[in-house]
N, C-alpha and C positions, 0 to 999 in steps of 0.2 A: 801433596795432597793425598790422603790416604783415602781407602776404599770407601769409609763411611762418609767421607767428605763429597765423594763422587756421587754416592748414593743420595745424598740430600741434595746435592745441585740438581740431580736428575729429576727429583721428586720436586721440586720448587720450579723447575723449568718445564715438567710436564704439566703442573699446575696452571701455569702461565698460558700454556699452548691450549689447555682444554677451556679456560675462561675466554680467551681470545676467539675461541671458534664458537662458544655459545653467544658472545654478544655479535660478532659478525652473523651468524645466522638468524638471531633474533632481530637484528637490524633490518634485514633483508625481507625476512617473513612480515615484521610488521610495515614496512612497505607494500608487499604484495597484498596484506589485508586491506590497506587503504585504497588500493587499486581497484578500478572497475571494469578496466579492459581486460577480456580474457587473455588475448594474447601477452599482454605484459604481465599478468600473474603467472602463466606459463614459463616465461623469461626468467622472473625473479625467482620461481621455485628450482628452476634449473641452476641458478647462481647459488641458491642456498645450499643444494645438494653437495659441494665439495667441503664445505663448512662440515657440514654432518659426518660425512665419510671419511674425511683425513685430519679432521680436529676434533669432533665432538667423541666420536665413538672411539679411536684409540685413547684419546684422553681420559676418558671414562674408567677405561683398564689400566692407564699407565699411572695415574695419580694414586690409587689406593695400592696398585702392586707395589710402586717404588717407596710408598709409606711404610708397608708392612715391611718391606726389608730394611729399609732404613730404622724402624723402631726395633725390629728383631734383632738387628745386628749390633745392638746396644749392651753394653755390659756395664753393670752397676756394680761397686763395692759395697754396698749395703742394700738391705731391702727397702722397697720403698714405703714411705710413710703414708697411714691412712688420711684420707681426705678431711679438712677442717671444716668443723660445722659451720654454717652460716649463721645460726643462732645459738648463741652460748646454752649449755644444758640447764643453767639454772633459770632460763625463761622460756623453756618448753611449754607449750600448752597443755593443758591437761593435769599439771601439779606433780607430774612424776618425780621431779627433783625434791619436792618436799618429803615423800616418802622415803627416800633414799636419806634425806637428811635427818629425819625422826628415827630411823633405824640405827644410823651412825653415831648421832651425838645424843641420843636420850639417855 
């Protein structure tokens, strides 16, 4: 297993950790939002704190950090190609392609 594979694994694992923390925290907070008893709301907020402190905050830092390290460590043998257009150039609104066509083929 190469270093790039380890970084990719850490990136994916930290993303799962982050999303699991978000889901856990949001489920507990949704239950607290529905509750009308103040004591139960306090207990549920105390239950949601570890999700925030141990999963969401570190995950929100780890996912982009490992993503940048993973993407930055990649070497390509050729330059990246430009993105493809979703609309072909001859169907652009405004008729810009016709001006080019007249200039080229008249």
